[in-house]
DSSP file (Angstrom, degrees, kcal/mol; ACC not computed):
  #  RESIDUE AA STRUCTURE BP1 BP2  ACC     N-H-->O    O-->H-N    N-H-->O    O-->H-N    TCO  KAPPA ALPHA  PHI   PSI    X-CA   Y-CA   Z-CA
    1    1 A M              0   0    0      0, 0.0     2,-0.1     0, 0.0     3,-0.0   0.000 360.0 360.0 360.0 136.2  -19.5  -14.6    4.3
    2    2 A K        -     0   0    0      1,-0.1     2,-0.2     2,-0.1   156,-0.1  -0.450 360.0-107.0 -75.0 145.2  -17.4  -11.7    3.4
    3    3 A N     >  -     0   0    0    154,-0.2     4,-2.6    -2,-0.1     5,-0.2  -0.542  25.8-133.0 -66.0 134.0  -18.4   -9.3    0.7
    4    4 A L  H  > S+     0   0    0     -2,-0.2     4,-2.6     1,-0.2     5,-0.2   0.884 106.4  52.1 -60.8 -39.9  -16.2   -9.9   -2.4
    5    5 A S  H  > S+     0   0    0      2,-0.2     4,-2.3     1,-0.2    -1,-0.2   0.897 110.2  48.5 -64.1 -40.4  -15.5   -6.2   -2.8
    6    6 A A  H  > S+     0   0    0    151,-0.3     4,-2.5     2,-0.2     5,-0.2   0.930 112.3  48.6 -64.3 -45.5  -14.4   -5.9    0.9
    7    7 A S  H  X S+     0   0    0     -4,-2.6     4,-2.6     1,-0.2    -2,-0.2   0.905 111.4  49.9 -61.0 -42.3  -12.2   -9.0    0.5
    8    8 A Y  H  X S+     0   0    0     -4,-2.6     4,-2.4    -5,-0.2    -1,-0.2   0.916 111.1  49.1 -63.6 -43.2  -10.7   -7.6   -2.7
    9    9 A S  H  X S+     0   0    0     -4,-2.3     4,-2.2     2,-0.2    -2,-0.2   0.917 113.7  45.0 -63.2 -44.9  -10.0   -4.2   -1.0
   10   10 A I  H  X S+     0   0    0     -4,-2.5     4,-2.7     2,-0.2     5,-0.2   0.878 111.6  53.0 -69.1 -37.6   -8.4   -5.8    2.0
   11   11 A A  H  X S+     0   0    0     -4,-2.6     4,-2.7    -5,-0.2    -2,-0.2   0.917 110.6  47.7 -62.6 -42.6   -6.3   -8.1   -0.2
   12   12 A L  H  X S+     0   0    0     -4,-2.4     4,-2.3     2,-0.2    -2,-0.2   0.908 112.8  48.6 -63.9 -41.8   -5.1   -5.2   -2.2
   13   13 A A  H  X S+     0   0    0     -4,-2.2     4,-2.0     2,-0.2    -2,-0.2   0.923 113.6  46.4 -64.7 -44.1   -4.2   -3.2    1.0
   14   14 A T  H  X S+     0   0    0     -4,-2.7     4,-2.2     1,-0.2    -2,-0.2   0.927 114.3  47.4 -64.3 -44.8   -2.4   -6.2    2.5
   15   15 A F  H  X S+     0   0    0     -4,-2.7     4,-2.9    -5,-0.2    -1,-0.2   0.849 107.9  57.8 -65.5 -33.6   -0.5   -6.8   -0.7
   16   16 A G  H  X S+     0   0    0     -4,-2.3     4,-2.3     2,-0.2    -1,-0.2   0.926 108.3  44.6 -61.9 -45.3    0.3   -3.1   -0.9
   17   17 A S  H  X S+     0   0    0     -4,-2.0     4,-2.2     2,-0.2    -2,-0.2   0.908 113.7  51.0 -64.6 -41.3    2.1   -3.2    2.5
   18   18 A F  H  X S+     0   0    0     -4,-2.2     4,-2.5     1,-0.2    -2,-0.2   0.922 110.4  49.5 -60.3 -44.4    3.8   -6.4    1.5
   19   19 A S  H  X S+     0   0    0     -4,-2.9     4,-2.7     1,-0.2    -2,-0.2   0.896 109.4  51.2 -64.1 -41.3    5.0   -4.9   -1.8
   20   20 A L  H  X S+     0   0    0     -4,-2.3     4,-2.2     2,-0.2    -1,-0.2   0.907 111.4  47.9 -63.5 -40.7    6.3   -1.8    0.0
   21   21 A L  H  X S+     0   0    0     -4,-2.2     4,-2.2     2,-0.2    -2,-0.2   0.932 112.4  48.0 -65.0 -44.9    8.3   -3.9    2.5
   22   22 A I  H  X S+     0   0    0     -4,-2.5     4,-2.3     1,-0.2    -2,-0.2   0.917 111.2  52.1 -61.4 -42.6    9.7   -6.1   -0.3
   23   23 A G  H  X S+     0   0    0     -4,-2.7     4,-2.6     1,-0.2    -1,-0.2   0.903 108.2  51.0 -59.4 -42.2   10.6   -2.9   -2.2
   24   24 A A  H  X S+     0   0    0     -4,-2.2     4,-2.1     1,-0.2    -1,-0.2   0.907 111.1  47.7 -62.6 -41.8   12.4   -1.5    0.8
   25   25 A F  H  X S+     0   0    0     -4,-2.2     4,-2.2     2,-0.2    -1,-0.2   0.849 110.4  52.3 -69.4 -33.3   14.4   -4.7    1.2
   26   26 A I  H  X S+     0   0    0     -4,-2.3     4,-1.6     2,-0.2    -2,-0.2   0.933 109.5  48.8 -66.7 -45.3   15.3   -4.7   -2.5
   27   27 A F  H  <>S+     0   0    0     -4,-2.6     5,-2.3     1,-0.2     3,-0.3   0.917 111.4  50.6 -58.5 -42.0   16.6   -1.1   -2.3
   28   28 A Q  H ><5S+     0   0    0     -4,-2.1     3,-1.7     1,-0.2    -1,-0.2   0.896 106.7  53.9 -63.3 -40.0   18.6   -2.1    0.8
   29   29 A A  H 3<5S+     0   0    0     -4,-2.2    -1,-0.2     1,-0.3    -2,-0.2   0.801 104.6  56.2 -64.5 -28.4   20.1   -5.1   -1.1
   30   30 A F  T 3<5S-     0   0    0     -4,-1.6    -1,-0.3    -3,-0.3    -2,-0.2   0.286 131.6 -90.8 -87.8  11.0   21.2   -2.7   -3.8
   31   31 A G  T < 5S+     0   0    0     -3,-1.7     2,-1.4     1,-0.2    -3,-0.2   0.491  85.6 130.7  99.7   3.9   23.1   -0.7   -1.3
   32   32 A Y      < -     0   0    0     -5,-2.3    -1,-0.2    -6,-0.2    -2,-0.1  -0.704  46.4-156.4 -90.4  88.6   20.6    1.9   -0.2
   33   33 A A        -     0   0    0     -2,-1.4     2,-0.2     1,-0.1    95,-0.1  -0.387  14.3-121.5 -66.6 139.1   21.0    1.6    3.5
   34   34 A P        -     0   0    0      0, 0.0    88,-0.3     0, 0.0     2,-0.1  -0.507  16.2-135.7 -81.2 149.5   18.0    2.7    5.6
   35   35 A C     >  -     0   0    0     -2,-0.2     4,-1.8    88,-0.1     5,-0.2  -0.367  38.0 -92.2 -87.0 179.1   18.1    5.4    8.2
   36   36 A A  H  > S+     0   0    0     86,-0.4     4,-2.0     1,-0.2     5,-0.1   0.911 127.0  49.8 -61.4 -43.4   16.4    5.0   11.5
   37   37 A M  H  > S+     0   0    0      1,-0.2     4,-1.6     2,-0.2    -1,-0.2   0.835 106.3  56.8 -68.2 -30.8   13.2    6.6   10.4
   38   38 A C  H  > S+     0   0    0      1,-0.2     4,-0.7     2,-0.2    -1,-0.2   0.916 108.1  47.8 -62.4 -41.9   13.1    4.4    7.3
   39   39 A L  H >X S+     0   0    0     -4,-1.8     4,-1.0     1,-0.2     3,-0.9   0.881 106.9  56.5 -66.8 -37.3   13.2    1.4    9.6
   40   40 A W  H 3< S+     0   0    0     -4,-2.0     3,-0.3     1,-0.2    -1,-0.2   0.863 102.9  56.3 -61.1 -34.8   10.4    2.9   11.8
   41   41 A Q  H 3X S+     0   0    0     -4,-1.6     4,-0.6     1,-0.2    -1,-0.2   0.717  99.9  60.3 -71.5 -20.0    8.2    3.1    8.7
   42   42 A R  H <X S+     0   0    0     -3,-0.9     4,-1.9    -4,-0.7     3,-0.4   0.874  91.7  65.6 -75.1 -37.9    8.6   -0.7    8.0
   43   43 A W  H  X S+     0   0    0     -4,-1.0     4,-2.2    -3,-0.3     5,-0.2   0.896  98.4  49.9 -58.2 -47.4    7.1   -1.9   11.2
   44   44 A P  H  > S+     0   0    0      0, 0.0     4,-2.5     0, 0.0    -1,-0.2   0.840 108.5  54.6 -63.7 -29.4    3.5   -0.7   10.7
   45   45 A H  H  X S+     0   0    0     -4,-0.6     4,-2.1    -3,-0.4    -2,-0.2   0.917 107.6  50.0 -66.2 -40.8    3.5   -2.3    7.2
   46   46 A G  H  X S+     0   0    0     -4,-1.9     4,-2.0     1,-0.2    -1,-0.2   0.906 111.0  49.1 -60.9 -41.6    4.5   -5.6    8.8
   47   47 A V  H  X S+     0   0    0     -4,-2.2     4,-2.6     1,-0.2    -2,-0.2   0.913 108.7  53.1 -63.5 -43.0    1.7   -5.2   11.3
   48   48 A A  H  X S+     0   0    0     -4,-2.5     4,-2.6     1,-0.2    -2,-0.2   0.874 107.2  52.3 -61.4 -37.4   -0.8   -4.4    8.5
   49   49 A I  H  X S+     0   0    0     -4,-2.1     4,-2.3     2,-0.2    -1,-0.2   0.937 110.7  46.9 -63.3 -46.3    0.2   -7.6    6.7
   50   50 A V  H  X S+     0   0    0     -4,-2.0     4,-2.7     1,-0.2    -2,-0.2   0.909 112.2  50.7 -62.0 -42.0   -0.4   -9.7    9.9
   51   51 A I  H  X S+     0   0    0     -4,-2.6     4,-2.4     2,-0.2    -2,-0.2   0.915 109.5  50.6 -63.2 -43.0   -3.8   -7.9   10.4
   52   52 A G  H  X S+     0   0    0     -4,-2.6     4,-1.9     2,-0.2    -1,-0.2   0.916 111.7  47.5 -60.7 -43.3   -4.8   -8.6    6.8
   53   53 A I  H  X S+     0   0    0     -4,-2.3     4,-2.0     1,-0.2    -2,-0.2   0.923 111.0  51.4 -64.0 -44.2   -3.9  -12.3    7.2
   54   54 A L  H  X S+     0   0    0     -4,-2.7     4,-2.8     1,-0.2     5,-0.4   0.880 107.1  54.3 -61.0 -37.9   -5.8  -12.5   10.5
   55   55 A F  H  X S+     0   0    0     -4,-2.4     4,-2.8     1,-0.2     5,-0.2   0.935 110.3  45.5 -60.7 -45.8   -8.9  -10.9    8.8
   56   56 A F  H  < S+     0   0    0     -4,-1.9    -1,-0.2     1,-0.2    -2,-0.2   0.822 116.2  46.4 -70.0 -29.3   -8.9  -13.6    6.1
   57   57 A I  H  < S+     0   0    0     -4,-2.0    -2,-0.2    -5,-0.2    -1,-0.2   0.910 127.6  24.3 -75.2 -42.9   -8.3  -16.4    8.6
   58   58 A T  H  < S-     0   0    0     -4,-2.8    -2,-0.2    -5,-0.2    -3,-0.2   0.691  86.2-139.1-100.0 -21.0  -11.0  -15.3   11.2
   59   59 A N     <  +     0   0    0     -4,-2.8     2,-0.6    -5,-0.4    -4,-0.1   0.805  48.4 153.8  62.4  30.6  -13.4  -13.2    9.1
   60   60 A K    >   -     0   0    0     -6,-0.3     3,-1.4    -5,-0.2     4,-0.3  -0.830  38.8-155.7 -97.2 120.1  -13.6  -10.7   12.0
   61   61 A K  T >  S+     0   0    0     -2,-0.6     3,-1.6     1,-0.3    -1,-0.1   0.738  84.5  76.2 -65.2 -25.7  -14.5   -7.2   10.9
   62   62 A Y  T 3> S+     0   0    0      1,-0.3     4,-0.6     2,-0.2    -1,-0.3   0.638  84.1  66.5 -67.0 -11.8  -12.8   -5.6   14.0
   63   63 A F  H <> S+     0   0    0     -3,-1.4     4,-1.8     1,-0.2    -1,-0.3   0.777  85.7  73.6 -73.7 -25.5   -9.4   -6.2   12.4
   64   64 A L  H <> S+     0   0    0     -3,-1.6     4,-2.0    -4,-0.3    -1,-0.2   0.887  93.1  47.8 -64.3 -44.5  -10.1   -3.7    9.6
   65   65 A P  H  > S+     0   0    0      0, 0.0     4,-2.6     0, 0.0    -1,-0.2   0.872 109.9  56.1 -62.6 -32.2   -9.8   -0.4   11.6
   66   66 A L  H  X S+     0   0    0     -4,-0.6     4,-2.3     2,-0.2    -2,-0.2   0.889 105.8  50.5 -65.4 -37.8   -6.6   -1.8   13.0
   67   67 A G  H  X S+     0   0    0     -4,-1.8     4,-2.2     2,-0.2     5,-0.2   0.916 110.9  48.6 -63.9 -42.7   -5.2   -2.2    9.5
   68   68 A A  H  X S+     0   0    0     -4,-2.0     4,-2.1     1,-0.2    -2,-0.2   0.910 112.2  48.9 -63.4 -42.2   -6.2    1.3    8.6
   69   69 A I  H  X S+     0   0    0     -4,-2.6     4,-2.1     2,-0.2    -1,-0.2   0.893 109.2  54.1 -64.1 -39.8   -4.6    2.7   11.8
   70   70 A S  H  X S+     0   0    0     -4,-2.3     4,-1.8     1,-0.2    -2,-0.2   0.942 112.9  39.8 -62.3 -49.1   -1.4    0.7   11.1
   71   71 A V  H  X S+     0   0    0     -4,-2.2     4,-2.1     1,-0.2    -1,-0.2   0.810 112.7  56.6 -74.2 -26.6   -0.9    2.1    7.5
   72   72 A A  H  X S+     0   0    0     -4,-2.1     4,-2.3    -5,-0.2    -1,-0.2   0.872 105.7  53.4 -66.0 -35.0   -2.0    5.6    8.7
   73   73 A T  H  X S+     0   0    0     -4,-2.1     4,-2.3     2,-0.2    -2,-0.2   0.941 110.2  44.4 -63.4 -48.5    0.8    5.3   11.3
   74   74 A T  H  X S+     0   0    0     -4,-1.8     4,-2.4     1,-0.2    -1,-0.2   0.864 112.6  53.2 -67.2 -33.3    3.5    4.5    8.7
   75   75 A G  H  X S+     0   0    0     -4,-2.1     4,-2.5     2,-0.2    -1,-0.2   0.897 108.7  50.0 -64.2 -40.0    2.1    7.2    6.4
   76   76 A G  H  X S+     0   0    0     -4,-2.3     4,-2.4     2,-0.2    -2,-0.2   0.906 111.0  47.9 -64.1 -42.6    2.4    9.7    9.3
   77   77 A I  H  X S+     0   0    0     -4,-2.3     4,-2.7     2,-0.2    -2,-0.2   0.913 112.0  51.3 -63.4 -41.4    6.0    8.7   10.0
   78   78 A G  H  X S+     0   0    0     -4,-2.4     4,-2.3     2,-0.2    -2,-0.2   0.905 109.5  49.3 -61.9 -42.3    6.7    9.0    6.2
   79   79 A A  H  X S+     0   0    0     -4,-2.5     4,-1.9     2,-0.2    -2,-0.2   0.920 112.7  47.4 -63.4 -44.0    5.2   12.5    6.1
   80   80 A F  H  X S+     0   0    0     -4,-2.4     4,-1.9     1,-0.2    -2,-0.2   0.912 110.8  52.6 -61.7 -42.0    7.3   13.5    9.1
   81   81 A H  H  X S+     0   0    0     -4,-2.7     4,-2.8     1,-0.2    -2,-0.2   0.892 105.8  53.4 -62.5 -40.9   10.3   12.0    7.5
   82   82 A V  H  X S+     0   0    0     -4,-2.3     4,-2.5     1,-0.2    -1,-0.2   0.922 107.7  51.5 -59.3 -43.6    9.7   14.0    4.3
   83   83 A G  H  <>S+     0   0    0     -4,-1.9     5,-2.6     1,-0.2     6,-1.0   0.875 110.4  48.5 -61.2 -37.5    9.6   17.2    6.4
   84   84 A V  H ><5S+     0   0    0     -4,-1.9     3,-1.1     3,-0.2    -2,-0.2   0.922 111.8  49.2 -67.7 -44.1   12.9   16.3    8.0
   85   85 A E  H 3<5S+     0   0    0     -4,-2.8    -2,-0.2     1,-0.2    -1,-0.2   0.879 113.1  46.8 -61.7 -37.9   14.5   15.5    4.6
   86   86 A Q  T 3<5S-     0   0    0     -4,-2.5    -1,-0.2    -5,-0.2    -2,-0.2   0.448 112.3-121.1 -84.9  -0.1   13.2   18.9    3.2
   87   87 A K  T < 5S+     0   0    0     -3,-1.1    -3,-0.2    -4,-0.3     3,-0.1   0.780  73.2 132.8  64.0  28.2   14.5   20.7    6.3
   88   88 A W  S   <S-     0   0    0     -5,-2.6     2,-0.3     1,-0.2    -4,-0.2   0.803  81.4  -4.2 -74.7 -30.3   11.0   21.9    7.1
   89   89 A W  S    S-     0   0    0     -6,-1.0    -1,-0.2    -9,-0.1     2,-0.2  -0.956  86.9 -90.3-153.1 166.4   11.5   20.8   10.7
   90   90 A E        -     0   0    0     -2,-0.3    -6,-0.1    -3,-0.1     3,-0.1  -0.565  35.1-148.7 -84.5 145.9   14.2   19.1   12.7
   91   91 A G        -     0   0    0     -2,-0.2     5,-0.1     1,-0.2    -1,-0.1  -0.304  47.9 -49.8 -96.2-173.5   14.2   15.3   13.1
   92   92 A P    >   -     0   0    0      0, 0.0     3,-1.9     0, 0.0     4,-0.4  -0.355  48.9-131.4 -58.8 136.0   15.4   13.3   16.0
   93   93 A S  T 3  S+     0   0    0      1,-0.3     3,-0.4     2,-0.2     6,-0.1   0.728 102.9  69.0 -64.3 -20.2   18.9   14.3   17.0
   94   94 A S  T 3  S+     0   0    0      1,-0.2    -1,-0.3     3,-0.0   -58,-0.1   0.650 113.1  25.4 -73.5 -13.7   20.0   10.7   17.0
   95   95 A C  S <  S+     0   0    0     -3,-1.9    29,-4.5    28,-0.1    30,-0.5   0.203 102.8  87.4-139.0  21.2   19.6   10.4   13.2
   96   96 A T        -     0   0    0     -3,-0.4     3,-0.2    -4,-0.4    -6,-0.0  -0.866  58.0-148.0-119.6 159.2   20.1   13.9   11.7
   97   97 A N    >   +     0   0    0     -2,-0.3     3,-0.9     1,-0.2    -4,-0.1   0.157  66.8 110.1-105.7  15.8   23.2   15.7   10.7
   98   98 A S  T 3  S+     0   0    0      1,-0.3    -1,-0.2     2,-0.1    -5,-0.0   0.825  80.7  42.7 -67.4 -32.5   21.9   19.2   11.5
   99   99 A G  T 3  S-     0   0    0     -3,-0.2    -1,-0.3    -6,-0.1    -2,-0.1   0.482  99.9-130.5 -92.7  -1.2   24.2   19.7   14.5
  100  100 A N    X   +     0   0    0     -3,-0.9     3,-1.2     1,-0.1    -2,-0.1   0.747  61.1 141.4  57.2  26.0   27.3   18.3   12.8
  101  101 A A  T 3  S+     0   0    0      1,-0.3    -1,-0.1     3,-0.0    -4,-0.1   0.774  74.4  42.6 -65.9 -24.6   27.9   16.2   15.9
  102  102 A F  T >  S+     0   0    0      2,-0.0     3,-2.1     3,-0.0    -1,-0.3   0.290  82.2 141.6-104.2   9.2   29.0   13.3   13.7
  103  103 A A  T <  S+     0   0    0     -3,-1.2     3,-0.1     1,-0.3    -6,-0.0  -0.263  74.2   8.5 -57.7 131.2   31.1   15.3   11.3
  104  104 A G  T 3  S+     0   0    0      1,-0.3     2,-0.4     0, 0.0    -1,-0.3   0.418 101.3 119.0  81.6  -1.1   34.3   13.5   10.3
  105  105 A L    <   -     0   0    0     -3,-2.1    -1,-0.3     2,-0.0     2,-0.2  -0.763  51.5-146.6 -99.5 143.1   33.3   10.2   11.9
  106  106 A S     >  -     0   0    0     -2,-0.4     4,-0.9    -3,-0.1     3,-0.3  -0.484  34.9-100.3 -92.7 173.4   32.8    7.0   10.0
  107  107 A G  H >> S+     0   0    0     11,-0.4     3,-0.6    12,-0.3     4,-0.5   0.876 124.1  54.3 -60.2 -37.8   30.3    4.3   11.0
  108  108 A N  H >4 S+     0   0    0     10,-0.8     3,-0.6     1,-0.2     6,-0.2   0.797  99.1  61.8 -69.4 -28.1   33.0    2.3   12.7
  109  109 A D  H 34 S+     0   0    0     -3,-0.3    -1,-0.2     1,-0.2    -2,-0.2   0.813 104.7  49.2 -65.0 -28.4   34.0    5.3   14.8
  110  110 A L  H << S+     0   0    0     -4,-0.9    -1,-0.2    -3,-0.6    -2,-0.2   0.585  99.2  73.2 -88.3 -11.0   30.5    5.3   16.4
  111  111 A L  S X< S-     0   0    0     -3,-0.6     3,-0.7    -4,-0.5    -1,-0.1  -0.921  73.2-149.8-108.0 117.4   30.5    1.5   17.1
  112  112 A P  T 3  S-     0   0    0      0, 0.0    -1,-0.2     0, 0.0    -4,-0.0   0.901  85.6  -7.7 -57.4 -51.6   32.8    0.7   20.1
  113  113 A S  T 3  S+     0   0    0      0, 0.0    -5,-0.0     0, 0.0     3,-0.0  -0.409  84.2 173.7-143.9  62.5   33.8   -2.8   19.1
  114  114 A A    <   -     0   0    0     -3,-0.7     4,-0.1    -6,-0.2    -3,-0.1  -0.553  27.7-157.5 -80.7 131.1   31.7   -3.7   16.1
  115  115 A P  S    S+     0   0    0      0, 0.0     2,-0.3     0, 0.0    -1,-0.1   0.709  77.8  75.8 -75.2 -18.9   32.3   -7.0   14.3
  116  116 A L  S    S-     0   0    0     -8,-0.0     2,-0.7     1,-0.0    -2,-0.1  -0.640  82.7-127.5 -92.6 149.6   30.7   -5.5   11.2
  117  117 A Q        -     0   0    0     -2,-0.3     2,-0.6   -10,-0.0    -1,-0.0  -0.873  23.5-165.5 -95.8 114.1   32.3   -2.9    8.9
  118  118 A V        -     0   0    0     -2,-0.7   -10,-0.8     1,-0.2   -11,-0.4  -0.892   8.6-176.9-102.4 118.5   30.0    0.0    8.5
  119  119 A E        +     0   0    0     -2,-0.6     2,-0.4     1,-0.3   -12,-0.3   0.875  65.6  10.4 -82.5 -39.2   31.0    2.3    5.6
  120  120 A K        -     0   0    0    -14,-0.1     2,-0.5   -13,-0.1    -1,-0.3  -1.000  60.8-137.1-147.4 140.4   28.5    5.0    5.9
  121  121 A I        -     0   0    0     -2,-0.4     2,-0.6    -3,-0.1   -86,-0.1  -0.848  22.7-141.5 -94.9 133.6   25.9    6.2    8.3
  122  122 A V        -     0   0    0     -2,-0.5   -86,-0.4   -88,-0.3     2,-0.2  -0.860  15.3-150.0 -97.9 119.7   22.6    7.3    6.7
  123  123 A F    >   -     0   0    0     -2,-0.6     3,-1.6   -88,-0.1   -27,-0.2  -0.616  18.2-125.6 -88.8 149.6   21.1   10.3    8.3
  124  124 A C  T 3  S+     0   0    0    -29,-4.5   -28,-0.2     1,-0.3    -1,-0.1   0.705 109.0  56.5 -67.2 -20.9   17.4   10.8    8.4
  125  125 A D  T 3  S+     0   0    0    -30,-0.5     2,-0.4   -40,-0.1    -1,-0.3   0.335  90.1  90.6 -95.8   8.7   17.7   14.3    6.8
  126  126 A D    <   -     0   0    0     -3,-1.6     2,-0.7   -40,-0.0   -91,-0.1  -0.871  69.5-142.5-101.5 135.9   19.6   13.0    3.8
  127  127 A I        +     0   0    0     -2,-0.4     3,-0.1   -42,-0.2    -3,-0.1  -0.875  21.4 176.3 -95.3 114.3   17.7   11.9    0.6
  128  128 A V        +     0   0    0     -2,-0.7     2,-0.3     1,-0.3    -1,-0.1   0.658  67.6  13.4 -94.0 -17.0   19.5    8.9   -0.7
  129  129 A W        +     0   0    0    -97,-0.0     7,-0.9     2,-0.0     2,-0.3  -0.967  64.5 167.3-156.9 140.1   17.1    8.2   -3.6
  130  130 A E  E     -A  135   0A   0     -2,-0.3     2,-0.4     5,-0.2     5,-0.2  -0.990  17.1-158.8-151.1 156.8   14.3   10.0   -5.3
  131  131 A L  E >  S-A  134   0A   0      3,-2.3     3,-1.4    -2,-0.3    -2,-0.0  -0.987  84.1  -5.5-138.0 125.5   12.2    9.8   -8.4
  132  132 A F  T 3  S-     0   0    0     -2,-0.4     3,-0.1     1,-0.3    -1,-0.1   0.816 131.0 -57.7  58.5  32.7   10.3   12.8   -9.9
  133  133 A G  T 3  S+     0   0    0      1,-0.2     2,-0.5     0, 0.0    -1,-0.3   0.578 114.1 116.7  77.9   9.6   11.5   14.8   -6.8
  134  134 A I  E <   -A  131   0A   0     -3,-1.4    -3,-2.3     4,-0.0    -1,-0.2  -0.950  54.2-145.4-115.2 127.7    9.8   12.4   -4.4
  135  135 A S  E  >  -A  130   0A   0     -2,-0.5     4,-2.4    -5,-0.2    -5,-0.2  -0.219  33.4 -97.8 -81.0 174.6   11.9   10.4   -1.9
  136  136 A M  H  > S+     0   0    0     -7,-0.9     4,-2.5     1,-0.2     5,-0.2   0.897 127.3  52.7 -59.9 -40.2   11.3    6.9   -0.6
  137  137 A A  H  > S+     0   0    0      1,-0.2     4,-2.2     2,-0.2    -1,-0.2   0.885 108.1  51.9 -63.3 -37.2    9.7    8.4    2.5
  138  138 A G  H  > S+     0   0    0      2,-0.2     4,-2.6     1,-0.2    -2,-0.2   0.906 109.7  47.9 -64.8 -42.5    7.4   10.5    0.2
  139  139 A Y  H  X S+     0   0    0     -4,-2.4     4,-2.9     2,-0.2     5,-0.3   0.893 109.5  53.6 -66.0 -38.3    6.3    7.5   -1.8
  140  140 A N  H  X S+     0   0    0     -4,-2.5     4,-2.3    -5,-0.2    -2,-0.2   0.926 110.6  47.8 -60.0 -43.0    5.7    5.6    1.5
  141  141 A F  H  X S+     0   0    0     -4,-2.2     4,-1.8     2,-0.2    -2,-0.2   0.949 114.6  44.6 -61.5 -50.3    3.4    8.5    2.6
  142  142 A L  H  X S+     0   0    0     -4,-2.6     4,-1.5     1,-0.2    -2,-0.2   0.922 116.6  44.4 -63.4 -45.7    1.5    8.7   -0.7
  143  143 A I  H  X S+     0   0    0     -4,-2.9     4,-2.2     1,-0.2    -1,-0.2   0.877 109.7  56.9 -68.5 -36.2    1.0    4.9   -1.1
  144  144 A S  H  X S+     0   0    0     -4,-2.3     4,-2.5    -5,-0.3    -1,-0.2   0.865 102.0  55.8 -63.8 -35.3    0.1    4.6    2.6
  145  145 A I  H  X S+     0   0    0     -4,-1.8     4,-2.0     2,-0.2    -1,-0.2   0.931 109.0  47.3 -59.9 -44.6   -2.8    7.1    2.0
  146  146 A A  H  X S+     0   0    0     -4,-1.5     4,-1.9     1,-0.2    -2,-0.2   0.886 110.8  51.8 -63.6 -38.2   -4.1    4.9   -0.7
  147  147 A L  H  X S+     0   0    0     -4,-2.2     4,-2.4     2,-0.2    -2,-0.2   0.879 106.2  53.5 -67.7 -37.1   -3.8    1.9    1.5
  148  148 A V  H  X S+     0   0    0     -4,-2.5     4,-2.6     1,-0.2     5,-0.2   0.929 107.8  51.9 -59.7 -43.8   -5.7    3.6    4.3
  149  149 A A  H  X S+     0   0    0     -4,-2.0     4,-2.5     1,-0.2    -2,-0.2   0.887 108.9  50.3 -60.8 -38.9   -8.5    4.2    1.7
  150  150 A L  H  X S+     0   0    0     -4,-1.9     4,-2.5     2,-0.2    -1,-0.2   0.919 110.6  48.6 -65.7 -43.1   -8.5    0.5    0.8
  151  151 A W  H  X S+     0   0    0     -4,-2.4     4,-2.2     2,-0.2    -2,-0.2   0.921 113.7  46.8 -61.7 -43.3   -8.8   -0.5    4.5
  152  152 A I  H  X S+     0   0    0     -4,-2.6     4,-2.6     2,-0.2    -2,-0.2   0.901 111.3  51.3 -66.7 -40.4  -11.6    1.9    5.0
  153  153 A N  H  X S+     0   0    0     -4,-2.5     4,-1.9    -5,-0.2    -1,-0.2   0.914 110.2  49.9 -61.1 -42.4  -13.4    0.8    1.9
  154  154 A G  H  X S+     0   0    0     -4,-2.5     4,-1.3     1,-0.2    -2,-0.2   0.897 110.7  49.9 -62.6 -40.1  -13.1   -2.8    3.0
  155  155 A L  H  < S+     0   0    0     -4,-2.2     3,-0.3     1,-0.2    -2,-0.2   0.921 110.2  50.0 -64.3 -44.4  -14.5   -1.8    6.4
  156  156 A R  H  < S+     0   0    0     -4,-2.6    -1,-0.2     1,-0.2    -2,-0.2   0.859 117.4  40.2 -62.4 -35.6  -17.5    0.0    4.9
  157  157 A R  H  <        0   0    0     -4,-1.9  -151,-0.3     1,-0.2    -1,-0.2   0.597 360.0 360.0 -92.6 -12.2  -18.3   -3.0    2.6
  158  158 A A     <        0   0    0     -4,-1.3    -1,-0.2    -3,-0.3    -2,-0.1   0.507 360.0 360.0 -74.4 360.0  -17.7   -5.8    5.1
């Protein structure tokens, strides 16, 4: 039988990843298109959700470090993304505007025969939304740190 405190911690961590993913999709629905690094940050949250569900189905403690690693991964990507947004370091050349390689081009210019109309390309070094001076990538980093702590707490108590 699982410790109630461990179960509560893992449930909160799993729900936290679920909430961050839902939030990202809501922002996208309101017109905040994600950049490539934003999309990279979503995958580990999806993995963490699956890991949390598997833990509750199987009651196997070995899933818990995997959940912590998963959210630590998205937190790491988020931290790197913040550095790219703040121009502390360069990001991947495929999604930054630092070299002006894409200057003057629309999204449709970059897609050879795209059936979709792309109005704007979102670069990884552009901040499209922030609150209190913290971007979405920054919030992902901060919340992911808390989620790692929940996974570790669940592991300690399981």
